[in-house]
C-alpha positions, 0 to 999 in steps of 0.5 A, a space after each residue: 431480535 438476535 444479535 449478529 457477529 461482525 468480525 475484524 481480523 487482525 485488529 490492531 486499532 487503538 479502538 473500534 467504537 467507530 465501526 459500534 456507533 455506525 452499526 448500532 441499530 443494525 443489532 450487529 456486534 463488533 469482535 476483533 479476533 487476535 492474530 494469535 488466536 486460530 482463526 478458523 476457529 474462531 471465526 467458526 463459533 463467531 459465525 460473523 454475517 460480516 468480516 472487517 479485514 486489514 492484512 491478515 489472508 481471506 483464503 477459501 478456507 477461513 471464507 468458508 468458517 462463516 457459514 452466514 458471511 455476507 460481506 468482507 470489507 477491507 480496510 484499505 484500497 487492494 483486496 489482493 488478500 481477499 480471494 475474490 472467486 471464492 467468494 463470488 462463488 459463495 454469493 459474499 460482497 467483498 468491498 474495499 475503502 479507497 475514499 478515506 483521503 490517504 493519498 495526502 498521507 501516502 504521497 507525503 510518504 513518499 516523499 519523505 522516503 524519496 528525501 530522505 534516501 536522497 540526502 542520506 540522512 539516515 547515515 549521515 545522522 549515525 555516523 555523526 553519533 559515531 563522532 564523524 563529520 564533513 559526512 556530506 561532502 564525502 558522500 555522493 548525492 544525485 542532484 535534482 536539476 532537470 530530474 524526471 520523476 516516474 510513477 508507475 500507476 496514476 490513480 488518486 494517489 500517483 497523481 498526488 504524489 506528482 504534485 508534491 513532487 513537483 516543489 522539488 523542480 521536476 522536470 517532467 513526470 513520467 507515468 505507466 498506468 494502462 487504465 489512464 485516459 490521455 485526458 486526465 494524463 493531459 489535465 495532471 501535465 503527466 506524460 504516459 509511457 511505456 514501463 520500459 521508458 520509464 525505467 530508462 527515463 526516471 531519476 525517481 521511480 515511484 510506485 503506487 498501482 494495486 497488486 494483480 496477477 498482472 503488476 507482481 514483480 512488476 519490478 523485476 531485474 530486468 526493469 531494474 537493469 534499465 534505470 540509471 545508477 543515479 535513480 532512487 526507487 520509493 514503494 509505498 503502494 505493495 510489497 508484492 509489486 517489487 521483487 525483493 531479492 532483485 531489488 537488494 542485489 540492486 542494491 548491493 551492486 550499485 545499479 541503483 542509487 538507494 531505495 525507500 520502501 514502506 511495504 513489503 511481499 512478507 509482513 512483518 519482514 523477516 529477521 534475514 529480509 535481504 533489505 534490512 543490509 542493503 546501503 542506501 535504504 530506508 525502510 518503514 513498516 506499512 505506515 505510509 497511509 496512517 494518520 489520527 485523522 485517517 484511521 478515523 475516516 477508514 474505520 467508518 467507512 468500513 463499517 458503512 459498507 457493512 452496514 449498508 449490506 446488513 440493510 438490504 443495500 448493495 456496498 458503495 465501492 463494490 469489488 466482485 460485482 455480479 
C-alpha cells in the first residue's frame, strides 16, 4: 500500500507524535510544512490527502496545489482562514475542533485580561520598578459594585466566561447572540439584548463570537462610542471582530477605560500596530486557548477527523456539509 501524506501547515507544536499515533493504521505520514517554506510548492510536492492547519490561509491557490486533497482540518474552532466555498466545490471535507476543552483556558484568560486592565497591573509593576510609590491611590480604577458584564457570543466559551465572572459580584450578564436560544439563556442566568443595548449598559464587554462576514468589525467606532468611559473591552475570540484602528482611537481619546486583547486581525502584529502604544491596554499573543492539556486534546481530535475521512467516514465536526 502506498504512503499518503498529511500536511501540517504553520507547525508550532512541540511534537506531532499524537497525530502520528492516531493515523498509524491508515498508512498516512504526517509532514510539517514550515512557515518559511513556499507553501504552494511544498504542497505540490507532497500532494497531501489531508491538511491540518492553524492560522495559515487556505486560499483557492493553496487548495488547488493539492490535487488529491480529501480533508482540511482546522486546529481550533474558527474556520475563517479556509475558503470553504472553494473547498466545497472540489468536494473536500472541511472540519474543525470545537470540543477540545478550551472553554476553560479561554474563559480564564478573559478574566485575567480584565483583572489586569481593571487593576492597572502592568503600569503599576512598571512604575514600582522605576521607584514610584502610592501609584494605586493616584490612579483611576473603575469599581465593580453592581457592574454589568456584556458578552458578544453566548456559546460554550462565552457562558463559561460568564460563570467565572459571576464570582466577582457582577449584578447581571447581558448577551448579544442571535443564535442563542431563549431557554438556554434563561438556564444560564443571562439576558439576551441587542448589541446596542449591550454596548450602552455593560461595564465589561467580552467577545466570544466566531468571525464571519456578519461579525467582522462588529465592534466598530459607532459601538465603541456607545460604551461608558469606564468600560473595559476584552477580546479572546478573533481579531477581525474589532475595528482595531477605531479601538486605538477610543483608548487614546478616553471613550473607554481600557482593553485586554489576545487576538489581532493580522498575526503576528506588525511593529507599528496602533494598539502597541495605547494606554490601559494589555496584549497577549493569541494564547488564551493554550495549556498542555488542551494542546494534546486538540492535536488528537484534529487527527481523528483526518482519520475518519481516510477510513471512509464523514468528519464528526463537518463544517461544509453537502
